[in-house]
N, C-alpha and C positions, 0 to 999 in steps of 0.2 A: 763500208761506211756505217757508223753507228753513233748517234748523238742522243743524249738524254739531258734535256735542259728545261729550265723554267723560263718562260718567255711570253710576251704578249704579241710579238711580231718577229717573224724570221723567214728567210728565203734560202732555199737550197737550189743549186744548179746541177742538173743531171745531163748525162750525154744523150744525144738523140738516139732513139731506138723506136721500134714498132711496139709501142705500149698499148695494152688494154688497161682501162681504169675501172677499178672496183670502187664505187662511191656509195655513200650513205646519205640520204636526205635527212633534213632536220627533224621532221616529225613523222608520225605514223603513216600519213598518206603521201609523203614526199617520195619522189623517185629513189629507188635503189637499183643499180644496174651494174653490169659488166660489159663494157663495150669499147671500141677503138677510141683512143685519145684524140685521133684526128677527126672524129665525128663532131657534130654540133649538139651541144646541150640545149634542149628545147626550153624556151621561156614562154609561159602563158602570156597571151596578149592583153588579158584583163588583170588589173591590179588586185581586184577582189579575189581572184583565183590564186595569185601569188601569196596574198595574206592568209588565205584559208588552207593552202596546201603546201606551202614552202616556208622559207624564212625571209620575211620582207626586209630584214637587215642585210641579208647576204643571198640575194636571189640568183637563179640561173642566169647565165649571160646571154644566151642565144648566139654565141660566137663559135665558129669552127675552131677546134683545138684549144678551147678554154673551158675547163670544167671546175665546178665548185661542189665540195662535199663537206659534210659535217661530222666531226669527231674522228672519223677514220678516213684515210685515203690509201689506196694501193695502186701502184703503177706496175703492171704485170708484164713480164717478158717470158720467153720460152725457158730461160735459165733461172728465173726467180722473180723477185719483186722488191721495189722500194715501198716501204710501209711507213705511214705517219699515223700516230695514235695518241690521243690525249688520255692521260691517266686519272683525270678527275673532271667533274662537271658540276660541282656544288655552287659555284659562283659565276661561271662563265659559259660561253658557247665557243667551241673551237671550230674555226672555219678554214678549210683548206682550198687552195686554188692551184690547179695544174695548168700550165700554159706552154704551148709549143712556140718557141722563139725561132729565130733564123738558124741558129747553130746549136741549140740546146733546148732542154725543157726546164722551166723553172717551177718550183713548188713553193708556194707562199702560205704561211700560217698567219691568220689574223684572229686574235682572241677578243671577243666581245665581252668585256668584264675584266676581272683581275687576271694577271698572268697565270698560265697553266703549266703543269708538268707534262711534257710531251716527249715522245720517242720518235725519232726518224732514223730508219736503218735499212740496209740491204739484207735480204735473206734468200737462201735458195730453197727454203721450205715455207712458202707464204701462208698456206692454210694453217699449218701448225703454229706459226708465229702469231698470226692473227688470233687464233684460239688462246694462246698464252697471254697476249696483251689484253684480250677481252676478259679473261679470268682475273688478271691482276686489277684491271679497272673495276670490275664488279666487287672485288674484295675491298678496294679503296672506298667504294660507295656504300658498303654494308648492304649489298644486295641480299634479299631474303632467300632462305632455303625453301623449296616448294615441291609440291607434288601436283600433277595435273588434275584439273577438275572438269566436269561435264555439265554443259549448260544448254538449256533451251531458252531462246529469247523471242520476243514477239515481233521484232522489227520487220523482217523480210516476209512475214506472213500477212501483217495487217498495217504496217507503217503507222501513221498517226490515227488510224481508224480503229485502234484496239479498244475493246470493251472488257469489263471484268468478266462477263459471261464467256467471251471467246478465250480469254486467258485461262480461266478455270477449266473450260472444256478441253483444251489441249493438255493440261496437266492430268485430267481424268483419263484421257485416252492413253497418255504415256504410262500411267500406272496400269491400265488394263493390258497394254502391250509389254509390260515389264521392261521398259526402256530405262537404262541405268543412268538417268540424269541425277546430278547432285543438286543443281539449282534450277529454278524457273525464274527467269528475269523479265520483268515488265519493262518495256522500252518506251520511247517517246510517244506521247499521246494522252497520258493520264493527267498531266498538269494543265492548269488553266492558261498559263502564259510562261514564257521563258523568264525564270527568276522567281515566279510564284509557285514554287514546287509543292507547297502544302495546300494549295487551292485546287480542288478537283475540277477537271474539265467536264462540263455537263454531258457531253456525248460519251464519256467514259462509262457512265451509268453504273458506278460502283463505289466501293469504299477502299481506297488505297491502304489505309491503316489496318484494315481487317484481312488483307490478302495473306500476310505471312501465316496466320493461324490456319487459313484454308489450305495453304501449301503443306503445312506440317501434317494436317490430317491425311493428306495424300502421300506423305512420305518424302516430300521434297523440302528444300530450304528456299527462301524467297530472295530474289535479287531485284535491283531497281536501277534503271538508267537515269542519269542526271547530267546536266551541263552546268556545273556550279559556278563557273567563272564568267558567265555571260548573262545578260538580261535584255529583254525587249523594251523599247521606249514606252510601250503600252502597259508594261507590268506595274503592279503596285510597288514592287521593290524599287524600281527606277523613280516612280512618281514620289515616293516617300523619302528616297535617299539619293538624289542626283549627285550629291557630293561624294558618294562612294565610288564613282566611276572614273576610269583612267582618262586623262587628258593629255594632249600633245603640248609642244612648246608654245603654241599660240593660244592655249587654253581651251581648245576645242575637244569635244568628246571623241575618243578613239572608237571608230566603227570597226568592229571585229569581223563582220560578214553580214550576209543577208539570206541565209538558208531557208528561212520560214516566210519568204515573200515580204520581208521587212528587215530593216537594219537591226542589228543587235550590238550592244555595247559591252566592253570588257570591264570587269571590276578591277579596282586598284588594290592589289594584294599587299601593298605596303602599309595600308591603314589598319590599325588595330581593331577598329569597330567592324571592318569587313571580315577580318580573321575571326573575331568572336562570333559573328553571324554564321560563318561557314562551319565553325565547330558546333554551334547549337543546332544548325540544320542537320548535320550528320548524326548528332546524338539523338535528335528527335526521331529520325527514320530508323536508327538502330533500335530505339526503344519500342518501335512498332513490331520489331522482329526481323527486319531486313538485315541479312548478314553478307550480302554481296552487292557491291556498287560498281556499275559501269559508268565511269566519269569521262564524258565526251567533250569535244571542242576545247580541250585544255590549253591549246596553243594561245588562246586569247589572254590567258594570265601572264604570258611572257611577251606580249606585243610591245613595241617601242612606246614610250610615254614618260611623263614626268612623275617620279615616285618620291615618296618621303624618305628622309634620312640617307639620301644618296644610294639607295639600294639599286643594284643591277637588276635587269629583267629576270635573270636566272634566280637571284636571291629572293626576289619577290614571289616568283612562281613557286619556289620550294617552300616558302612560308605559307602560301595558300594551301599547298598539298599537305603540309604538316598539320595545319589547323583542321582540315577535313579528316585527316587520318586520326588525329587525337579524338575527335568527336565520334568517329566510327568505331573506335575501340578495336576489337578483334575481327572486324568484318574484312572480307576479301575485297581488294581494290583492283579493278581493271582500268587501265588508262587507254584512251583512244583520242586520235587527233592531238597527240601530246608530244612535246619535245622529248625525244627518246632518251638520250644520255642524261639529260637533266632530271629525269623522273626516277632514275635508278636508286633503289633504297627506300622509295616512298610508295611504290605500287607492287602488288604481287604478280600482276600480269600486264602485258602491253600489246595492243594491236600493232603489228609490224608491217602492215600493208594497207592499201585502200579497201573500200568495201568490195566484197565479192558480189557478183551479179549472176542471174540465170541466163546469161549470154556471154559469148567469148570476148568481144571487144566493142568499144564505142569509137569506131574509126572516125566518125565525123568530128566528135569533140577533140580527139587527139590530133586530127589533121588540121582543122580549121581554127580551133581555139588554142591549140598547142598546149594542152593541159595533160601532162603525164601522170597527174595524181588522181585522175578520174576513176570512178568505180568500174571494174570489169574483172572477169576471171583471168584474162591475160595479165593485167596489171597486178593482180593479187599474186599470181605465180611468180612473175618476174621479180617483184619487190621482195617477197618473202624468201625466195630462194637465194637472193643476194644478201640476206641478213642472217645467215646461218650462225654467226658467232654471237649474236645477241641472246642466245639461249642462256648464257651465263648471267645476263643482266636482270632477267625477270622471266616469268613464264611466257613464252611467245604465243601470241594469238594470231593465227593466220585467217581469222574470221570463220564463218560458219560453213559446214558441209551442206551442199544443196543436193539432197538425195531424190527429190521429187522429179517426176516426169511431167506432170501437169503444171501449167503456169511456168514453163521453163523452155528455153531454146537450146539448152545444152545437149550435146550428143552423149551417148554412153561413154565414149572415149574421153570426152572433156570432164564428165563427172568422175571418171576413174582417175584422171590427172589431179583433180582437186582432192580426192580421197588420198592419193599418194603424197600430195603436199602436206596434208594434215599429219600423215604418218611420219614423214621424214622430219617434220618440224618438232614433233615430240613434246608439244605443249598443251595449251588449252584446247578442249574438244567441245564443239558447239554445233547446234542446229537451230534453224529458224523456219523449218518447213511446217506448213499447216498439217498437222498430223492426220486429220480426217481425210485428207486428199491422197495419202500415200497408198500405193498398191503394195502387194507383198514383196515384189522386187525392190521397191524403194525402201521398205522397212528393213529388209535384209542389208541393203547398202548403208542405211543409217546406223543400224546396229554395229556393223563392221567399223564405221567411222568413229564409234564411241569406245573402241578398244584401245587401250594404252599401248603405245609403241615407243621404245627408246629412240631418240633423235639420231639422224644420220648427218654425215658431213660430205661436202663435195670431194670427189676423188681427184679433181684437177680444176685449175682455172684457165688452162690453155686450150681446152676443147669445149665447145658449147654449141647448142642448137637454139639460138635465140640470144637475147641481151641479158643473160643472167648465168650464174653457175648452174648448168643443167645436168652435168654428169656427176650424180651422187654415187656413193659406194653401192647402194642397193637399187637405185632407180635412175633411169635416164629419161629426161623430159624433152619433148620437142615443142618449143614455143613458136616455131616458124610456120609458114604456109606451104612448105615443101616436104616431101618424103625425105627423112634423114636416117640413114643406116637401117632401113626397114621399118622405122617408126613413123606412123602417119602424122600429118599436121595436127597439133593440139593434143597429141596422145603421149603416152609414156610407156616404158617397158621396165619390168623388174629384172635385175640380174639373175641369171639362172641359179637356182638353189640357194638364193640368199634372201632372207627377210630383213627388216629394218635392224640395223646394227647398234648395239649399245656403245655409247661414246661419252666419256667424261661423267659417269654417274648421272645419265640424262634424267632419270626420274627423281633426282634429288638436288636439282638446282646446281649451284656452283660447287657443291661438296666434292 
């Protein structure tokens, strides 16, 4: 079977078999797994979690034997796999559903937006075929050529309590230790309110505009976190321009989430005035000397709503990204909490999993709230290992290495598994440890995590220790709670005599 069609809706009927499904969630934090098709796809019980971690237009079903995936779907057997793959994402979102029926399995494609060019086919070489289709998609989307960068960010050290003094002190220590960071990135906590990015938060106690010059004197470039597509109702931006914000069919403001103990709203990226504001905002910070931007909570720009000129949510989202990119000029852009496929060609790097944490799992949130997108080391490993093919789309960001022993519940084996994830991913290298708390053992581990490695690929999709492709060519991960082939729970093992393997010119993007 092989079909190459342009369509907005199509259904294929497959013979019953014992399928595993490789699925890809819509945005950075959404689930990505490899698991039995007969299992149940978990659906969060709170709509706010679906909106912030999934695709509210095409959410998980919560039904046994019914699975939803975005852009890619693969139904894997011992002999090969059926693969569905969209070859573009400039105007639409490709949504796949696999459903076990009485005598067959149906796979349905629903395109949210204009019809898309898609491939659906059988292959006896699923990993290689997914790689080939991913490379073709990246070329269609004009994905950038890239080389990995090394970043320290303030978030997991200080969260919103960051001050200029703390930020500069970590950069000073990094220079004393000769740690090879390229960028020092200031995260959330400097701004007075969501949307008021140029207004300093009093507790920051510093000058955001002057930080790049201080970084330059220490031998680093300056980076900045921002969530440019959202704003708080208490912000001056919202107070001055309530008409700039997205509304639903009843004329009500679209609430994008409530991460800061308050609702926040989504900007309407179909409005030219909003696009002009985004371009000016990026240009202003670029003029201060910031050459790296982490753009977070980007999913808000593609939430359902009524937009001007009949633009689809994908078209409006990409216009917003294009406006910021234009203002930022040659700055490096990292997307996070972002529609994955729809961002290709507009970002240099992309977070490909949930936030990493200094503990293995948040069982209570996963069990009782049924949220698979929650921050955890287990979730980071599972999701990032399941997105191996996205290396062609952008520089993959598996989030930060946690090297510290203080303020951490991670075992040495769990930290080693995180290190090996960073190595097999072959993308962005990052840290957020408070550098003054690191012992020599931690510093050595951090330094090792900042060494570039070519990315690796799964050796098989038919054997796994957990709900992801865990058997890579150079490393085997155990994501379970049981001993597996001599590998302890949460641990990993390198293949004898093998380091990370070069694959597809890994250090040079899609070339």
